[in-house]
C-alpha positions in Angstrom: -1.6 -5.4 25.8 1.6 -7.4 26.0 1.9 -8.0 22.3 5.4 -8.6 20.9 6.5 -5.5 18.8 6.9 -5.9 15.1 10.4 -6.1 13.7 11.7 -5.2 10.3 9.7 -6.9 7.5 7.2 -8.6 9.9 4.9 -5.7 9.7 4.5 -6.0 5.9 4.4 -9.8 5.7 2.4 -11.0 8.7 1.8 -14.8 9.1 0.3 -14.9 5.6 1.0 -12.7 2.6 -1.6 -12.6 -0.2 -0.3 -11.2 -3.4 -2.8 -9.5 -5.7 -1.1 -10.8 -8.8 -0.6 -14.1 -10.6 2.5 -16.2 -10.0 3.5 -15.5 -13.6 3.6 -11.7 -13.1 7.1 -11.2 -11.7 8.8 -14.1 -13.4 10.3 -15.1 -10.0 9.8 -18.5 -8.4 11.6 -18.5 -5.0 8.9 -17.3 -2.7 8.4 -18.2 1.0 5.7 -20.7 1.8 3.5 -18.2 3.5 3.2 -16.2 0.2 -0.1 -16.9 -1.7 -0.9 -15.7 -5.2 -4.6 -14.8 -5.4 -4.6 -12.9 -8.7 -5.6 -9.3 -9.5 -7.8 -7.1 -7.3 -8.8 -4.3 -9.5 -11.3 -1.4 -8.9 -14.5 -1.9 -10.8 -16.3 1.4 -10.2 -20.1 0.9 -10.5 -20.7 3.7 -12.9 -21.3 4.2 -16.7 -18.8 5.5 -19.1 -19.5 9.2 -19.5 -21.0 10.1 -22.9 -18.1 12.3 -23.9 -15.8 9.3 -23.4 -18.1 6.8 -24.9 -18.6 8.9 -28.0 -14.9 9.8 -28.5 -14.0 9.5 -32.2 -12.1 6.4 -33.1 -10.3 8.0 -36.1 -7.0 8.0 -34.2 -5.3 5.6 -31.8 -6.5 6.1 -28.2 -4.2 6.6 -25.3 -5.4 6.0 -21.8 -3.4 8.3 -19.5 -4.1 7.5 -15.8 -1.8 8.5 -12.9 -4.0 7.4 -9.9 -3.9 9.5 -6.8 -0.1 9.5 -6.4 0.9 11.0 -9.7 3.2 14.0 -9.6 1.0 17.0 -10.7 3.9 18.7 -12.5 4.8 15.6 -14.5 1.2 15.0 -15.3 0.7 18.5 -16.6 3.9 18.4 -18.7 2.9 15.1 -20.3 -0.6 16.4 -21.0 0.8 19.4 -22.8 3.2 17.1 -24.7 0.3 15.3 -26.4 -0.4 18.5 -28.4 -0.3 17.9 -32.1 0.2 14.1 -31.7 -1.9 11.7 -33.8 -3.7 10.3 -30.8 -6.9 10.9 -28.9 -6.2 10.9 -25.1 -8.5 9.9 -22.3 -7.0 11.4 -19.1 -8.8 10.9 -15.8 -6.4 13.2 -14.0 -8.7 16.2 -13.2 -8.1 16.0 -9.4 -4.3 16.1 -9.9 -4.5 19.3 -11.9 -6.4 21.3 -9.3 -4.7 24.7 -8.8 -2.5 24.3 -11.9 -2.6 26.3 -15.1 -2.4 23.7 -17.8 -2.8 24.2 -21.6 -5.0 21.2 -22.4 -4.5 20.2 -26.1 -7.7 19.7 -28.2 -6.9 16.0 -28.6 -6.9 15.4 -24.9 -10.1 14.8 -22.8 -9.5 15.4 -19.1 -12.0 13.8 -16.8 -12.6 12.9 -13.2 -12.3 9.3 -12.1 -13.6 6.8 -14.6 -14.5 3.1 -14.5 -11.1 2.1 -15.7 -12.0 -1.6 -16.3 -14.5 -0.3 -18.9 -12.5 2.6 -20.4 -9.0 1.2 -20.5 -10.0 -1.4 -23.1 -10.9 1.4 -25.5 -7.2 2.3 -25.8 -4.3 1.0 -27.8 -1.7 2.1 -25.3 -1.8 2.9 -21.5 0.3 5.6 -20.0 0.2 5.0 -16.3 2.1 5.4 -13.0 2.6 1.7 -12.2 0.3 1.1 -9.2 -0.5 -2.6 -9.1 -4.2 -2.2 -9.7 -3.6 0.1 -12.6 -1.0 -2.2 -14.1 -3.4 -5.2 -13.7 -6.2 -3.2 -15.3 -4.1 -2.3 -18.3 -3.0 -6.0 -18.6 -6.6 -7.2 -18.4 -7.4 -4.6 -21.1 -4.7 -6.1 -23.3 -2.8 -2.8 -23.8 0.9 -2.2 -23.8 2.2 0.2 -21.2 4.4 3.3 -21.0 5.0 3.7 -17.3 6.4 6.5 -15.1 6.7 5.1 -11.6 6.2 7.5 -8.8 8.0 5.3 -6.2 9.9 2.1 -6.0 7.0 -0.3 -5.7 5.4 1.2 -8.9 8.8 1.0 -10.7 9.1 -2.7 -9.7 5.6 -3.4 -11.1 6.5 -1.7 -14.4 9.7 -3.7 -14.6 7.7 -6.9 -14.3 5.7 -6.1 -17.5 8.7 -4.6 -19.2 10.4 -8.0 -18.9 7.4 -9.5 -20.6 8.1 -7.3 -23.7 5.1 -5.0 -23.7 6.0 -2.1 -21.4 8.5 0.7 -21.2 9.5 2.2 -17.8 10.6 5.8 -17.8 12.4 7.3 -14.8 10.4 9.9 -12.8 13.4 12.2 -12.2 14.4 12.2 -15.9 11.2 11.8 -17.8 10.3 14.2 -20.6 7.1 14.5 -22.6 9.0 13.7 -25.7 10.1 10.4 -24.2 6.5 9.5 -23.3 5.4 10.3 -26.9 8.3 8.3 -28.4 7.4 5.4 -26.1 3.8 5.5 -27.3 4.8 5.6 -30.9 7.1 2.7 -30.4 4.5 0.5 -28.8 1.8 1.4 -31.3 4.2 0.4 -34.2 5.4 -2.9 -32.5 3.2 -5.9 -33.3 4.9 -8.0 -30.7 4.2 -5.4 -28.0 0.6 -5.4 -29.1 0.3 -9.2 -29.0 2.0 -10.0 -25.8 -0.4 -8.2 -23.4 -3.2 -10.2 -25.1 -1.4 -13.4 -24.1 -0.8 -12.3 -20.6 -4.4 -11.2 -20.4 -5.4 -14.8 -20.9 -3.3 -15.8 -17.9 -4.9 -13.1 -15.7 -8.4 -14.2 -16.7 -7.8 -17.6 -15.1 -7.6 -15.9 -11.7 -10.6 -14.6 -9.6 -8.7 -12.5 -7.1 -11.6 -11.6 -4.8 -13.0 -15.2 -4.8 -9.5 -16.6 -4.2 -8.9 -14.2 -1.2 -12.3 -15.1 0.3 -11.6 -18.8 -0.2 -8.2 -18.5 1.5 -9.6 -16.7 4.5 -12.4 -19.2 4.9 -10.2 -22.2 4.6 -7.5 -20.8 6.9 -9.6 -19.2 9.6 -13.0 -20.8 9.7 -13.7 -22.8 12.9 
């Protein structure tokens, strides 16, 4: 149709770039003028919390272990088995990632299908996640510190942003061991600063209405 081909970064930026995060997320300030911060866009699945999750005993700290759709199945399985004997109760919506694998699920781990994360994540005291932006934002809106294992560079960058804020630990995918994940969880549970700082960042996030901001931008920019 005679359109000029995309070159280099143009495909990813376009004429306008809407960032699904607050300006305060990265800690960086030097952004091009066509970048617009709209705030988090998180999945809010319209379903109830399953009874087995809702009724999980609260006698031990709860870990929310979610690796999205891009989690490495081998790493997920190893971490799950690593929770054996630990003084946690683990909610793990990773059932689809484990298909075809033989995994010894510890008795303190509840493996489920997809869950309404915005409702379940707040039940936890620590989130163990892969670092996708929506998952990170959900954990931050839940006020939980984060142990993160990024599956690729974008997820690693997201985890670095919250690590710089003092309430997250990023572990390297190629080197991660279950013992490192458990040690990270223990460290964050015992660190009052790491427990407080996500609560402070949560207050910043709650000032943004990502969907409304995106709709407003589109209307103001393109309405005739």
